[in-house]
C-alpha positions, 0 to 999 in steps of 0.5 A: 972687883968687890966680892960679897962674903956668906959671915959664916962662911968667912969665919966672921961673926954677924953682928946681932940687929934688934927687932921689937915684935908686939901683940896689938889688942889689949897692947895697943888697941882695945879688944875689938871682939869686945867692942862689937859684943858692946855695941851688939850686946851679945855677951859671948863675944866679950871672950877673947884670948885671955879666957880661951887658949885655943884659938881655933875653938874661939874663933868657930865661938865668934863665928857661930855667934855672928850666924846665930845674930846675923852680924855681919862685917861691915857692922863690925867694921863700922865698930871698928871705926870708932876705936882709937888707941889705947891711951898712951899707945899712939906717942909709944908707938911713934917713940919705939918706931923711931929706935927701933925694928917693929912688927906687929903679930896679931890674931887679927884680920886683915878685914879689921887691920887698916883703920887701925894701923893708919893711927898707929902709924902704919906699922908692919901687921902680920895677921890673918884673913876673914872668909866673907860671903857676898852678903858680908857674913862671916863664914870662915878663917884662914891662919896665915900660918898655925902658930904665927906669931912663935914662927916668925920670931923663929924666922927673924933669929934666923935671920940674926935679929934679937927679938924683944916681945911684948903680949898680954894672953895666951895666944902671945905666950910661944911668941914670948917663950921664943922671943929672946925678951918676952914681956907681959903688957897688963895680963890677967892675974892668973896670966901673969901668975902662971909666967912670974919669971916674965917682966910686967908692965901695965901702961905704956910709959912702963913698956917704954922704959924697959924697952929703953933698957934692953934697946940701949936707947 
């Protein structure tokens, strides 16, 4: 008879597995809200997490603008349908998913994500949900979990994963700081200066080279 023993109770140490967590917008795909701003000519929608570190303030500001200009979900989804990943992102993701487990930790929404995930090879995505009325108006949003990026990293570490994370803006900072290794990808000059101890990559070839070093592949 085979008996499975808990590694801690048996006095053994489980081998650490590595897992890469990536932000989505600004790392793999263009900023969705900026694309909507360009389509609708609503300048206020250009504001992103690079500009506003408080996500609740930012989202309520966006929802108010959508209501003022009667911008509804079908139009936003039409804009998203015309987006493609950033140059080099598809090849990068194909490589990364062949050498490591990958989770996208994003503050985007399930109603936005599906066509983009298809273009990236369907990596696992943790994100949020919009609240939509019957006429397609965005009336609110539901977080999957408050501070979900850091909490996801902590939970994965509790399962004995070593986490390597990459992101570009303020809403990624707790993820980057809680990860075993954090990487800034195309950050603003100010954000990079505020976090000068973190390595910076400005293209996917650079990010791949750094991950090859961290993953020992």
